[in-house]
N, CA and C atoms of all chains as a GROMACS GRO file, in nm:
protein
  636
    1MET      N    1   0.086  -0.120   0.000
    1MET     CA    2   0.000   0.000   0.000
    1MET      C    3   0.089   0.125   0.000
    2PRO      N    4   0.064   0.220  -0.089
    2PRO     CA    5   0.146   0.341  -0.091
    2PRO      C    6   0.135   0.418   0.041
    3LEU      N    7   0.242   0.488   0.074
    3LEU     CA    8   0.247   0.562   0.199
    3LEU      C    9   0.132   0.663   0.210
    4GLU      N   10   0.100   0.727   0.097
    4GLU     CA   11  -0.009   0.827   0.100
    4GLU      C   12  -0.141   0.764   0.145
    5GLU      N   13  -0.165   0.643   0.099
    5GLU     CA   14  -0.289   0.573   0.137
    5GLU      C   15  -0.288   0.538   0.286
    6ILE      N   16  -0.171   0.494   0.332
    6ILE     CA   17  -0.160   0.459   0.474
    6ILE      C   18  -0.189   0.582   0.560
    7ILE      N   19  -0.126   0.693   0.523
    7ILE     CA   20  -0.146   0.816   0.601
    7ILE      C   21  -0.292   0.860   0.599
    8SER      N   22  -0.351   0.849   0.481
    8SER     CA   23  -0.492   0.886   0.469
    8SER      C   24  -0.579   0.800   0.560
    9THR      N   25  -0.549   0.669   0.562
    9THR     CA   26  -0.624   0.576   0.648
    9THR      C   27  -0.603   0.610   0.795
   10LEU      N   28  -0.476   0.638   0.831
   10LEU     CA   29  -0.446   0.668   0.971
   10LEU      C   30  -0.520   0.792   1.018
   11ARG      N   31  -0.534   0.888   0.930
   11ARG     CA   32  -0.601   1.013   0.968
   11ARG      C   33  -0.748   0.993   0.997
   12GLU      N   34  -0.802   0.882   0.953
   12GLU     CA   35  -0.944   0.854   0.979
   12GLU      C   36  -0.965   0.788   1.116
   13LEU      N   37  -0.856   0.748   1.179
   13LEU     CA   38  -0.868   0.680   1.309
   13LEU      C   39  -0.913   0.778   1.416
   14ASN      N   40  -0.971   0.724   1.524
   14ASN     CA   41  -1.004   0.811   1.637
   14ASN      C   42  -0.877   0.839   1.718
   15ARG      N   43  -0.890   0.927   1.817
   15ARG     CA   44  -0.772   0.971   1.893
   15ARG      C   45  -0.700   0.854   1.960
   16THR      N   46  -0.779   0.764   2.020
   16THR     CA   47  -0.719   0.652   2.092
   16THR      C   48  -0.636   0.565   1.999
   17ASP      N   49  -0.692   0.534   1.882
   17ASP     CA   50  -0.619   0.448   1.789
   17ASP      C   51  -0.498   0.520   1.728
   18LYS      N   52  -0.512   0.651   1.708
   18LYS     CA   53  -0.395   0.726   1.659
   18LYS      C   54  -0.281   0.718   1.760
   19LEU      N   55  -0.316   0.735   1.889
   19LEU     CA   56  -0.212   0.727   1.992
   19LEU      C   57  -0.153   0.587   1.998
   20ARG      N   58  -0.240   0.487   1.980
   20ARG     CA   59  -0.191   0.349   1.983
   20ARG      C   60  -0.088   0.326   1.873
   21VAL      N   61  -0.121   0.375   1.753
   21VAL     CA   62  -0.028   0.361   1.641
   21VAL      C   63   0.103   0.435   1.672
   22LEU      N   64   0.086   0.554   1.731
   22LEU     CA   65   0.204   0.634   1.766
   22LEU      C   66   0.294   0.557   1.862
   23TYR      N   67   0.234   0.499   1.968
   23TYR     CA   68   0.314   0.427   2.067
   23TYR      C   69   0.384   0.307   2.003
   24ILE      N   70   0.309   0.236   1.918
   24ILE     CA   71   0.368   0.117   1.855
   24ILE      C   72   0.490   0.157   1.772
   25LEU      N   73   0.477   0.263   1.694
   25LEU     CA   74   0.588   0.304   1.608
   25LEU      C   75   0.705   0.357   1.691
   26ILE      N   76   0.673   0.434   1.796
   26ILE     CA   77   0.782   0.486   1.881
   26ILE      C   78   0.854   0.369   1.949
   27PHE      N   79   0.775   0.274   1.998
   27PHE     CA   80   0.834   0.158   2.065
   27PHE      C   81   0.922   0.080   1.968
   28ASP      N   82   0.876   0.063   1.844
   28ASP     CA   83   0.956  -0.007   1.743
   28ASP      C   84   1.088   0.066   1.720
   29LEU      N   85   1.080   0.200   1.711
   29LEU     CA   86   1.202   0.278   1.688
   29LEU      C   87   1.299   0.264   1.806
   30VAL      N   88   1.242   0.272   1.930
   30VAL     CA   89   1.326   0.258   2.048
   30VAL      C   90   1.395   0.123   2.048
   31LYS      N   91   1.319   0.018   2.014
   31LYS     CA   92   1.377  -0.116   2.010
   31LYS      C   93   1.489  -0.126   1.908
   32GLU      N   94   1.460  -0.071   1.789
   32GLU     CA   95   1.559  -0.081   1.680
   32GLU      C   96   1.687  -0.005   1.714
   33GLU      N   97   1.668   0.113   1.775
   33GLU     CA   98   1.784   0.199   1.795
   33GLU      C   99   1.859   0.170   1.924
   34SER      N  100   1.794   0.105   2.019
   34SER     CA  101   1.863   0.078   2.145
   34SER      C  102   1.898  -0.069   2.161
   35GLY      N  103   1.849  -0.150   2.070
   35GLY     CA  104   1.875  -0.292   2.082
   35GLY      C  105   1.800  -0.355   2.197
   36LEU      N  106   1.695  -0.287   2.243
   36LEU     CA  107   1.618  -0.338   2.357
   36LEU      C  108   1.509  -0.434   2.313
   37GLY      N  109   1.543  -0.534   2.244
   37GLY     CA  110   1.442  -0.631   2.204
   37GLY      C  111   1.393  -0.706   2.326
   38ILE      N  112   1.266  -0.737   2.330
   38ILE     CA  113   1.214  -0.814   2.443
   38ILE      C  114   1.203  -0.960   2.400
   39ASP      N  115   1.290  -1.039   2.453
   39ASP     CA  116   1.275  -1.182   2.426
   39ASP      C  117   1.286  -1.255   2.558
   40GLU      N  118   1.243  -1.378   2.558
   40GLU     CA  119   1.234  -1.451   2.685
   40GLU      C  120   1.369  -1.467   2.751
   41SER      N  121   1.474  -1.482   2.668
   41SER     CA  122   1.606  -1.501   2.729
   41SER      C  123   1.651  -1.376   2.804
   42ALA      N  124   1.601  -1.259   2.759
   42ALA     CA  125   1.641  -1.133   2.824
   42ALA      C  126   1.576  -1.117   2.960
   43ILE      N  127   1.460  -1.178   2.980
   43ILE     CA  128   1.390  -1.158   3.107
   43ILE      C  129   1.394  -1.281   3.196
   44ALA      N  130   1.445  -1.392   3.144
   44ALA     CA  131   1.449  -1.513   3.224
   44ALA      C  132   1.534  -1.492   3.348
   45GLY      N  133   1.483  -1.529   3.462
   45GLY     CA  134   1.560  -1.521   3.586
   45GLY      C  135   1.563  -1.384   3.649
   46ARG      N  136   1.514  -1.283   3.579
   46ARG     CA  137   1.515  -1.149   3.637
   46ARG      C  138   1.391  -1.128   3.724
   47THR      N  139   1.405  -1.039   3.821
   47THR     CA  140   1.292  -1.007   3.909
   47THR      C  141   1.241  -0.868   3.878
   48PHE      N  142   1.114  -0.856   3.856
   48PHE     CA  143   1.055  -0.726   3.832
   48PHE      C  144   0.961  -0.695   3.948
   49GLU      N  145   0.996  -0.591   4.022
   49GLU     CA  146   0.922  -0.563   4.143
   49GLU      C  147   0.792  -0.488   4.115
   50VAL      N  148   0.695  -0.518   4.195
   50VAL     CA  149   0.565  -0.452   4.184
   50VAL      C  150   0.551  -0.358   4.302
   51TRP      N  151   0.516  -0.233   4.275
   51TRP     CA  152   0.511  -0.134   4.383
   51TRP      C  153   0.390  -0.150   4.472
   52SER      N  154   0.277  -0.179   4.412
   52SER     CA  155   0.151  -0.168   4.483
   52SER      C  156   0.156  -0.237   4.620
   53PRO      N  157   0.149  -0.162   4.726
   53PRO     CA  158   0.170  -0.219   4.858
   53PRO      C  159   0.045  -0.279   4.922
   54GLN      N  160   0.061  -0.392   4.980
   54GLN     CA  161  -0.041  -0.449   5.068
   54GLN      C  162   0.015  -0.433   5.208
   55ALA      N  163  -0.052  -0.356   5.288
   55ALA     CA  164   0.001  -0.326   5.420
   55ALA      C  165  -0.015  -0.444   5.514
   56SER      N  166   0.074  -0.449   5.612
   56SER     CA  167   0.064  -0.553   5.713
   56SER      C  168  -0.051  -0.521   5.808
   57ILE      N  169  -0.083  -0.617   5.888
   57ILE     CA  170  -0.193  -0.598   5.985
   57ILE      C  171  -0.161  -0.480   6.075
   58GLY      N  172  -0.256  -0.394   6.093
   58GLY     CA  173  -0.239  -0.281   6.185
   58GLY      C  174  -0.195  -0.152   6.119
   59VAL      N  175  -0.142  -0.162   5.996
   59VAL     CA  176  -0.092  -0.041   5.930
   59VAL      C  177  -0.205   0.056   5.898
   60ALA      N  178  -0.315   0.002   5.848
   60ALA     CA  179  -0.429   0.089   5.814
   60ALA      C  180  -0.475   0.164   5.938
   61GLU      N  181  -0.482   0.093   6.051
   61GLU     CA  182  -0.527   0.158   6.174
   61GLU      C  183  -0.428   0.265   6.218
   62THR      N  184  -0.299   0.237   6.199
   62THR     CA  185  -0.196   0.335   6.238
   62THR      C  186  -0.211   0.463   6.158
   63LEU      N  187  -0.233   0.449   6.026
   63LEU     CA  188  -0.248   0.568   5.941
   63LEU      C  189  -0.376   0.643   5.975
   64LEU      N  190  -0.483   0.570   5.996
   64LEU     CA  191  -0.609   0.636   6.030
   64LEU      C  192  -0.602   0.708   6.164
   65SER      N  193  -0.527   0.650   6.259
   65SER     CA  194  -0.509   0.716   6.389
   65SER      C  195  -0.430   0.843   6.373
   66ALA      N  196  -0.325   0.838   6.289
   66ALA     CA  197  -0.243   0.958   6.265
   66ALA      C  198  -0.328   1.066   6.200
   67LEU      N  199  -0.412   1.024   6.109
   67LEU     CA  200  -0.500   1.119   6.039
   67LEU      C  201  -0.596   1.186   6.137
   68LYS      N  202  -0.653   1.105   6.223
   68LYS     CA  203  -0.748   1.156   6.321
   68LYS      C  204  -0.680   1.256   6.414
   69ALA      N  205  -0.556   1.224   6.453
   69ALA     CA  206  -0.482   1.313   6.542
   69ALA      C  207  -0.454   1.448   6.477
   70GLU      N  208  -0.446   1.450   6.341
   70GLU     CA  209  -0.420   1.574   6.268
   70GLU      C  210  -0.549   1.642   6.225
   71GLY      N  211  -0.660   1.588   6.266
   71GLY     CA  212  -0.787   1.652   6.234
   71GLY      C  213  -0.846   1.614   6.101
   72GLY      N  214  -0.795   1.507   6.042
   72GLY     CA  215  -0.849   1.464   5.913
   72GLY      C  216  -0.970   1.375   5.930
   73ASN      N  217  -1.026   1.334   5.817
   73ASN     CA  218  -1.144   1.248   5.820
   73ASN      C  219  -1.102   1.102   5.823
   74ALA      N  220  -1.092   1.044   5.941
   74ALA     CA  221  -1.052   0.905   5.951
   74ALA      C  222  -1.172   0.814   5.951
   75MET      N  223  -2.387   2.138   4.057
   75MET     CA  224  -2.317   2.031   3.985
   75MET      C  225  -2.189   1.993   4.062
   76ARG      N  226  -2.163   1.866   4.068
   76ARG     CA  227  -2.048   1.819   4.144
   76ARG      C  228  -1.917   1.861   4.076
   77GLU      N  229  -1.824   1.911   4.160
   77GLU     CA  230  -1.694   1.951   4.105
   77GLU      C  231  -1.617   1.828   4.058
   78SER      N  232  -1.547   1.840   3.949
   78SER     CA  233  -1.461   1.729   3.906
   78SER      C  234  -1.350   1.783   3.817
   79GLU      N  235  -1.246   1.703   3.803
   79GLU     CA  236  -1.134   1.739   3.717
   79GLU      C  237  -1.102   1.618   3.630
   80ARG      N  238  -1.063   1.644   3.508
   80ARG     CA  239  -1.026   1.535   3.417
   80ARG      C  240  -0.879   1.545   3.380
   81TYR      N  241  -0.817   1.429   3.374
   81TYR     CA  242  -0.675   1.424   3.338
   81TYR      C  243  -0.653   1.310   3.238
   82ASN      N  244  -0.551   1.328   3.156
   82ASN     CA  245  -0.514   1.221   3.064
   82ASN      C  246  -0.416   1.126   3.130
   83TYR      N  247  -0.418   1.001   3.089
   83TYR     CA  248  -0.315   0.908   3.132
   83TYR      C  249  -0.179   0.960   3.084
   84THR      N  250  -0.074   0.922   3.157
   84THR     CA  251   0.060   0.969   3.123
   84THR      C  252   0.141   0.857   3.058
   85PRO      N  253   0.198   0.882   2.941
   85PRO     CA  254   0.285   0.779   2.882
   85PRO      C  255   0.419   0.775   2.956
   86VAL      N  256   0.460   0.656   2.997
   86VAL     CA  257   0.591   0.639   3.061
   86VAL      C  258   0.660   0.518   2.999
   87VAL      N  259   0.790   0.512   3.013
   87VAL     CA  260   0.867   0.399   2.960
   87VAL      C  261   0.888   0.299   3.073
   88ASN      N  262   0.845   0.176   3.055
   88ASN     CA  263   0.859   0.078   3.162
   88ASN      C  264   0.994   0.006   3.156
   89ALA      N  265   1.010  -0.095   3.243
   89ALA     CA  266   1.140  -0.164   3.254
   89ALA      C  267   1.181  -0.234   3.126
   90PHE      N  268   1.086  -0.260   3.039
   90PHE     CA  269   1.118  -0.326   2.913
   90PHE      C  270   1.146  -0.227   2.802
   91GLY      N  271   1.139  -0.099   2.834
   91GLY     CA  272   1.156   0.001   2.730
   91GLY      C  273   1.027   0.026   2.654
   92GLU      N  274   0.919  -0.034   2.699
   92GLU     CA  275   0.790  -0.013   2.632
   92GLU      C  276   0.728   0.118   2.683
   93ILE      N  277   0.653   0.181   2.595
   93ILE     CA  278   0.576   0.297   2.638
   93ILE      C  279   0.440   0.250   2.684
   94VAL      N  280   0.409   0.277   2.810
   94VAL     CA  281   0.280   0.235   2.866
   94VAL      C  282   0.210   0.357   2.926
   95LEU      N  283   0.081   0.343   2.947
   95LEU     CA  284   0.005   0.454   3.004
   95LEU      C  285  -0.022   0.430   3.152
   96ARG      N  286  -0.003   0.535   3.232
   96ARG     CA  287  -0.033   0.522   3.375
   96ARG      C  288  -0.120   0.640   3.419
   97PRO      N  289  -0.206   0.616   3.517
   97PRO     CA  290  -0.288   0.727   3.568
   97PRO      C  291  -0.210   0.808   3.670
   98GLY      N  292  -0.137   0.906   3.621
   98GLY     CA  293  -0.058   0.993   3.708
   98GLY      C  294  -0.136   1.121   3.737
   99LEU      N  295  -0.153   1.150   3.864
   99LEU     CA  296  -0.235   1.265   3.904
   99LEU      C  297  -0.146   1.379   3.955
  100PRO      N  298  -0.151   1.496   3.891
  100PRO     CA  299  -0.078   1.611   3.946
  100PRO      C  300  -0.135   1.648   4.081
  101ILE      N  301  -0.050   1.654   4.182
  101ILE     CA  302  -0.099   1.678   4.318
  101ILE      C  303   0.000   1.768   4.392
  102SER      N  304  -0.053   1.856   4.474
  102SER     CA  305   0.032   1.944   4.553
  102SER      C  306   0.020   1.904   4.700
  103LEU      N  307   0.133   1.875   4.762
  103LEU     CA  308   0.133   1.836   4.903
  103LEU      C  309   0.192   1.950   4.985
  104SER      N  310   0.138   1.970   5.104
  104SER     CA  311   0.197   2.070   5.193
  104SER      C  312   0.200   2.017   5.336
  105TYR      N  313   0.302   2.062   5.408
  105TYR     CA  314   0.325   2.013   5.544
  105TYR      C  315   0.393   2.124   5.623
  106ARG      N  316   0.325   2.173   5.721
  106ARG     CA  317   0.381   2.275   5.810
  106ARG      C  318   0.443   2.391   5.733
  107GLY      N  319   0.367   2.443   5.636
  107GLY     CA  320   0.410   2.562   5.565
  107GLY      C  321   0.497   2.540   5.444
  108ARG      N  322   0.537   2.417   5.420
  108ARG     CA  323   0.617   2.390   5.300
  108ARG      C  324   0.535   2.306   5.204
  109ALA      N  325   0.559   2.328   5.075
  109ALA     CA  326   0.478   2.258   4.975
  109ALA      C  327   0.567   2.203   4.864
  110THR      N  328   0.517   2.100   4.799
  110THR     CA  329   0.587   2.045   4.684
  110THR      C  330   0.483   1.989   4.587
  111ASP      N  331   0.513   2.002   4.459
  111ASP     CA  332   0.425   1.946   4.356
  111ASP      C  333   0.481   1.814   4.307
  112SER      N  334   0.392   1.723   4.280
  112SER     CA  335   0.438   1.593   4.232
  112SER      C  336   0.330   1.529   4.146
  113SER      N  337   0.360   1.408   4.102
  113SER     CA  338   0.260   1.331   4.029
  113SER      C  339   0.239   1.201   4.104
  114GLY      N  340   0.116   1.175   4.145
  114GLY     CA  341   0.087   1.054   4.221
  114GLY      C  342   0.026   0.946   4.134
  115LEU      N  343   0.070   0.824   4.157
  115LEU     CA  344   0.014   0.711   4.083
  115LEU      C  345  -0.117   0.670   4.148
  116LEU      N  346  -0.225   0.679   4.076
  116LEU     CA  347  -0.355   0.636   4.128
  116LEU      C  348  -0.357   0.483   4.128
  117ASP      N  349  -0.350   0.424   4.246
  117ASP     CA  350  -0.336   0.279   4.256
  117ASP      C  351  -0.451   0.226   4.344
  118SER      N  352  -0.562   0.195   4.281
  118SER     CA  353  -0.678   0.150   4.358
  118SER      C  354  -0.655   0.014   4.422
  119GLY      N  355  -0.550  -0.055   4.381
  119GLY     CA  356  -0.518  -0.185   4.442
  119GLY      C  357  -0.425  -0.172   4.562
  120ALA      N  358  -0.375  -0.052   4.585
  120ALA     CA  359  -0.287  -0.030   4.700
  120ALA      C  360  -0.371  -0.003   4.823
  121GLU      N  361  -0.334  -0.066   4.933
  121GLU     CA  362  -0.413  -0.052   5.055
  121GLU      C  363  -0.394   0.088   5.117
  122ILE      N  364  -0.275   0.143   5.098
  122ILE     CA  365  -0.244   0.270   5.165
  122ILE      C  366  -0.173   0.365   5.068
  123ASN      N  367  -0.159   0.492   5.112
  123ASN     CA  368  -0.077   0.589   5.038
  123ASN      C  369   0.069   0.568   5.077
  124VAL      N  370   0.158   0.588   4.982
  124VAL     CA  371   0.301   0.575   5.011
  124VAL      C  372   0.373   0.701   4.961
  125LEU      N  373   0.454   0.759   5.050
  125LEU     CA  374   0.530   0.880   5.016
  125LEU      C  375   0.678   0.845   5.007
  126PRO      N  376   0.741   0.866   4.890
  126PRO     CA  377   0.885   0.839   4.879
  126PRO      C  378   0.963   0.929   4.975
  127TYR      N  379   1.077   0.884   5.017
  127TYR     CA  380   1.158   0.956   5.116
  127TYR      C  381   1.187   1.098   5.072
  128ARG      N  382   1.227   1.115   4.944
  128ARG     CA  383   1.267   1.247   4.894
  128ARG      C  384   1.155   1.350   4.910
  129LEU      N  385   1.033   1.310   4.884
  129LEU     CA  386   0.923   1.407   4.893
  129LEU      C  387   0.900   1.451   5.037
  130GLY      N  388   0.916   1.358   5.130
  130GLY     CA  389   0.902   1.394   5.271
  130GLY      C  390   1.007   1.497   5.312
  131ILE      N  391   1.130   1.476   5.262
  131ILE     CA  392   1.238   1.571   5.292
  131ILE      C  393   1.208   1.706   5.230
  132GLU      N  394   1.157   1.705   5.107
  132GLU     CA  395   1.122   1.832   5.041
  132GLU      C  396   1.015   1.908   5.120
  133LEU      N  397   0.931   1.833   5.189
  133LEU     CA  398   0.825   1.896   5.270
  133LEU      C  399   0.876   1.940   5.407
  134GLY      N  400   1.002   1.912   5.434
  134GLY     CA  401   1.059   1.953   5.562
  134GLY      C  402   1.032   1.857   5.675
  135ALA      N  403   0.981   1.739   5.644
  135ALA     CA  404   0.957   1.640   5.750
  135ALA      C  405   1.091   1.585   5.799
  136VAL      N  406   1.094   1.551   5.924
  136VAL     CA  407   1.218   1.499   5.984
  136VAL      C  408   1.196   1.354   6.020
  137TRP      N  409   1.284   1.271   5.969
  137TRP     CA  410   1.272   1.128   5.999
  137TRP      C  411   1.307   1.106   6.146
  138ASN      N  412   1.217   1.047   6.216
  138ASN     CA  413   1.236   1.028   6.358
  138ASN      C  414   1.213   0.881   6.389
  139SER      N  415   1.318   0.816   6.433
  139SER     CA  416   1.306   0.673   6.458
  139SER      C  417   1.210   0.644   6.574
  140GLY      N  418   1.174   0.751   6.646
  140GLY     CA  419   1.080   0.733   6.755
  140GLY      C  420   0.935   0.728   6.709
  141LEU      N  421   0.913   0.762   6.579
  141LEU     CA  422   0.776   0.758   6.527
  141LEU      C  423   0.728   0.614   6.516
  142ALA      N  424   0.600   0.599   6.507
  142ALA     CA  425   0.544   0.465   6.490
  142ALA      C  426   0.601   0.403   6.363
  143THR      N  427   0.633   0.278   6.371
  143THR     CA  428   0.689   0.210   6.255
  143THR      C  429   0.579   0.139   6.179
  144ILE      N  430   0.586   0.154   6.049
  144ILE     CA  431   0.490   0.084   5.963
  144ILE      C  432   0.566  -0.022   5.886
  145ARG      N  433   0.511  -0.139   5.884
  145ARG     CA  434   0.576  -0.247   5.809
  145ARG      C  435   0.489  -0.281   5.688
  146LEU      N  436   0.545  -0.255   5.570
  146LEU     CA  437   0.473  -0.289   5.448
  146LEU      C  438   0.510  -0.430   5.405
  147SER      N  439   0.435  -0.480   5.311
  147SER     CA  440   0.466  -0.615   5.264
  147SER      C  441   0.521  -0.607   5.122
  148GLY      N  442   0.550  -0.722   5.066
  148GLY     CA  443   0.600  -0.728   4.929
  148GLY      C  444   0.738  -0.668   4.917
  149ASN      N  445   0.766  -0.606   4.802
  149ASN     CA  446   0.901  -0.555   4.778
  149ASN      C  447   0.934  -0.432   4.861
  150LEU      N  448   0.834  -0.375   4.929
  150LEU     CA  449   0.860  -0.258   5.013
  150LEU      C  450   0.886  -0.298   5.158
  151ALA      N  451   0.880  -0.428   5.187
  151ALA     CA  452   0.890  -0.474   5.326
  151ALA      C  453   1.028  -0.446   5.385
  152ARG      N  454   1.130  -0.435   5.301
  152ARG     CA  455   1.265  -0.420   5.356
  152ARG      C  456   1.299  -0.276   5.396
  153PHE      N  457   1.206  -0.183   5.369
  153PHE     CA  458   1.234  -0.043   5.401
  153PHE      C  459   1.150   0.002   5.522
  154PRO      N  460   1.211   0.073   5.615
  154PRO     CA  461   1.131   0.126   5.727
  154PRO      C  462   1.038   0.236   5.679
  155ALA      N  463   0.926   0.249   5.744
  155ALA     CA  464   0.829   0.353   5.708
  155ALA      C  465   0.762   0.402   5.834
  156CYS      N  466   0.714   0.526   5.828
  156CYS     CA  467   0.643   0.582   5.943
  156CYS      C  468   0.526   0.666   5.892
  157PRO      N  469   0.427   0.691   5.974
  157PRO     CA  470   0.311   0.769   5.928
  157PRO      C  471   0.344   0.917   5.915
  158LEU      N  472   0.292   0.980   5.811
  158LEU     CA  473   0.308   1.125   5.792
  158LEU      C  474   0.178   1.177   5.731
  159VAL      N  475   0.120   1.277   5.794
  159VAL     CA  476  -0.005   1.335   5.746
  159VAL      C  477   0.024   1.470   5.682
  160THR      N  478  -0.018   1.488   5.558
  160THR     CA  479   0.004   1.614   5.487
  160THR      C  480  -0.130   1.668   5.437
  161SER      N  481  -0.129   1.793   5.398
  161SER     CA  482  -0.243   1.848   5.326
  161SER      C  483  -0.217   1.822   5.178
  162ALA      N  484  -0.325   1.807   5.103
  162ALA     CA  485  -0.308   1.778   4.961
  162ALA      C  486  -0.416   1.849   4.882
  163SER      N  487  -0.376   1.901   4.766
  163SER     CA  488  -0.477   1.961   4.679
  163SER      C  489  -0.457   1.914   4.536
  164VAL      N  490  -0.569   1.892   4.472
  164VAL     CA  491  -0.573   1.845   4.334
  164VAL      C  492  -0.649   1.948   4.252
  165GLY      N  493  -0.579   2.013   4.160
  165GLY     CA  494  -0.644   2.115   4.078
  165GLY      C  495  -0.716   2.217   4.164
  166LYS      N  496  -0.842   2.239   4.129
  166LYS     CA  497  -0.920   2.338   4.204
  166LYS      C  498  -1.013   2.272   4.307
  167LEU      N  499  -0.992   2.144   4.332
  167LEU     CA  500  -1.078   2.074   4.428
  167LEU      C  501  -1.037   2.114   4.570
  168PRO      N  502  -1.129   2.103   4.665
  168PRO     CA  503  -1.097   2.141   4.803
  168PRO      C  504  -0.982   2.060   4.860
  169GLU      N  505  -0.903   2.126   4.943
  169GLU     CA  506  -0.787   2.061   5.004
  169GLU      C  507  -0.832   1.953   5.104
  170VAL      N  508  -0.755   1.846   5.110
  170VAL     CA  509  -0.785   1.738   5.206
  170VAL      C  510  -0.658   1.702   5.281
  171LYS      N  511  -0.673   1.622   5.385
  171LYS     CA  512  -0.556   1.568   5.453
  171LYS      C  513  -0.535   1.424   5.408
  172LEU      N  514  -0.410   1.390   5.378
  172LEU     CA  515  -0.378   1.254   5.338
  172LEU      C  516  -0.275   1.195   5.434
  173ALA      N  517  -0.299   1.071   5.474
  173ALA     CA  518  -0.204   1.000   5.561
  173ALA      C  519  -0.120   0.908   5.474
  174PHE      N  520   0.012   0.923   5.485
  174PHE     CA  521   0.104   0.842   5.405
  174PHE      C  522   0.187   0.749   5.493
  175ALA      N  523   0.228   0.640   5.434
  175ALA     CA  524   0.339   0.565   5.488
  175ALA      C  525   0.462   0.628   5.423
  176TRP      N  526   0.536   0.707   5.502
  176TRP     CA  527   0.658   0.772   5.450
  176TRP      C  528   0.768   0.668   5.457
  177ILE      N  529   0.818   0.631   5.342
  177ILE     CA  530   0.908   0.515   5.335
  177ILE      C  531   1.050   0.559   5.303
  178GLN      N  532   1.145   0.491   5.362
  178GLN     CA  533   1.284   0.535   5.351
  178GLN      C  534   1.350   0.481   5.225
  179THR      N  535   1.289   0.511   5.112
  179THR     CA  536   1.348   0.478   4.983
  179THR      C  537   1.286   0.570   4.878
  180ASP      N  538   1.364   0.595   4.773
  180ASP     CA  539   1.310   0.671   4.660
  180ASP      C  540   1.281   0.579   4.543
  181ASP      N  541   1.296   0.450   4.566
  181ASP     CA  542   1.273   0.353   4.459
  181ASP      C  543   1.126   0.314   4.454
  182VAL      N  544   1.043   0.412   4.464
  182VAL     CA  545   0.899   0.388   4.464
  182VAL      C  546   0.833   0.520   4.422
  183PRO      N  547   0.725   0.513   4.348
  183PRO     CA  548   0.656   0.639   4.314
  183PRO      C  549   0.570   0.687   4.431
  184LEU      N  550   0.520   0.807   4.418
  184LEU     CA  551   0.418   0.854   4.511
  184LEU      C  552   0.292   0.774   4.479
  185ILE      N  553   0.248   0.692   4.574
  185ILE     CA  554   0.133   0.604   4.551
  185ILE      C  555   0.011   0.657   4.626
  186LEU      N  556  -0.098   0.668   4.555
  186LEU     CA  557  -0.224   0.712   4.615
  186LEU      C  558  -0.317   0.591   4.621
  187GLY      N  559  -0.340   0.541   4.743
  187GLY     CA  560  -0.413   0.416   4.761
  187GLY      C  561  -0.544   0.432   4.835
  188GLN      N  562  -0.598   0.318   4.878
  188GLN     CA  563  -0.731   0.317   4.939
  188GLN      C  564  -0.738   0.400   5.066
  189ILE      N  565  -0.638   0.386   5.153
  189ILE     CA  566  -0.633   0.467   5.275
  189ILE      C  567  -0.524   0.570   5.258
  190ASN      N  568  -0.561   0.691   5.247
  190ASN     CA  569  -0.698   0.737   5.251
  190ASN      C  570  -0.735   0.818   5.126
  191PHE      N  571  -0.653   0.808   5.020
  191PHE     CA  572  -0.684   0.888   4.902
  191PHE      C  573  -0.822   0.854   4.847
  192PHE      N  574  -0.849   0.723   4.832
  192PHE     CA  575  -0.977   0.683   4.773
  192PHE      C  576  -1.092   0.695   4.873
  193MET      N  577  -1.060   0.730   4.997
  193MET     CA  578  -1.166   0.764   5.091
  193MET      C  579  -1.208   0.910   5.074
  194GLU      N  580  -1.118   0.990   5.018
  194GLU     CA  581  -1.145   1.134   5.001
  194GLU      C  582  -1.196   1.169   4.862
  195PHE      N  583  -1.156   1.090   4.764
  195PHE     CA  584  -1.192   1.123   4.626
  195PHE      C  585  -1.259   1.003   4.557
  196ASP      N  586  -1.353   1.035   4.471
  196ASP     CA  587  -1.408   0.934   4.381
  196ASP      C  588  -1.337   0.949   4.247
  197VAL      N  589  -1.295   0.838   4.192
  197VAL     CA  590  -1.221   0.842   4.066
  197VAL      C  591  -1.287   0.747   3.966
  198CYS      N  592  -1.312   0.797   3.849
  198CYS     CA  593  -1.362   0.712   3.740
  198CYS      C  594  -1.251   0.699   3.636
  199PHE      N  595  -1.216   0.575   3.606
  199PHE     CA  596  -1.112   0.550   3.506
  199PHE      C  597  -1.178   0.518   3.372
  200TYR      N  598  -1.136   0.588   3.270
  200TYR     CA  599  -1.181   0.560   3.133
  200TYR      C  600  -1.058   0.522   3.052
  201ARG      N  601  -1.009   0.402   3.078
  201ARG     CA  602  -0.881   0.362   3.017
  201ARG      C  603  -0.888   0.360   2.865
  202SER      N  604  -1.003   0.319   2.812
  202SER     CA  605  -1.015   0.312   2.666
  202SER      C  606  -1.007   0.450   2.603
  203ARG      N  607  -1.039   0.551   2.682
  203ARG     CA  608  -1.030   0.690   2.633
  203ARG      C  609  -0.906   0.759   2.687
  204GLU      N  610  -0.827   0.684   2.760
  204GLU     CA  611  -0.698   0.731   2.813
  204GLU      C  612  -0.713   0.855   2.900
  205MET      N  613  -0.819   0.857   2.978
  205MET     CA  614  -0.837   0.967   3.071
  205MET      C  615  -0.907   0.917   3.197
  206PHE      N  616  -0.901   0.998   3.304
  206PHE     CA  617  -0.974   0.965   3.425
  206PHE      C  618  -1.033   1.094   3.483
  207GLU      N  619  -1.133   1.076   3.564
  207GLU     CA  620  -1.204   1.191   3.621
  207GLU      C  621  -1.206   1.176   3.772
  208ILE      N  622  -1.178   1.285   3.840
  208ILE     CA  623  -1.170   1.278   3.986
  208ILE      C  624  -1.260   1.385   4.046
  209SER      N  625  -1.328   1.349   4.154
  209SER     CA  626  -1.414   1.446   4.222
  209SER      C  627  -1.408   1.418   4.373
  210PRO      N  628  -1.439   1.517   4.454
  210PRO     CA  629  -1.440   1.495   4.600
  210PRO      C  630  -1.547   1.394   4.637
  211LYS      N  631  -1.528   1.326   4.749
  211LYS     CA  632  -1.630   1.230   4.794
  211LYS      C  633  -1.762   1.304   4.816
  212LEU      N  634  -1.868   1.230   4.807
  212LEU     CA  635  -2.000   1.290   4.828
  212LEU      C  636  -2.024   1.316   4.977
   0.00000   0.00000   0.00000
């Protein structure tokens, strides 16, 4: 398909799909230029930490008590 | 009409070099006369709010080993944390008080979790439209 046709088709996309195309192309460029290909051998054995905290027992109460002491809505 | 603010998801580069979208909320924190602006990760799966060490220092908070100790789980379990209550404002919405687990590491984003960010604000996520809407609790 000629480039002009592709561009014309892309312009008909909604905002979300345009952004999706943009991200895909940027990601492809980053991969090509940095050599950051994602393959299983690259991630095997590595640990990727997840931030989302699950508090231990009593932590929620501790924070709510601190909030109450400062006049917040506990 | 209920006050609300809309924000777009923020594109960030993850550990794989991929560009992904995250719900980052511009938020202003203040503590005893000092303020700092930051972007908080809206994490409805997080039980509590978490404040990175650097932001607490920027707010003038003093780490005191005599404060109550908070023990988090998962990958944050190895860092000490203590409670810190700050004022917080989002856009033009009314200011609220937020209680954080102030954690002694910067290897974590500012996390806005169930206690007590989601107790103060209602948030609607429209991921397919890459935006979210936030309003004060009813």
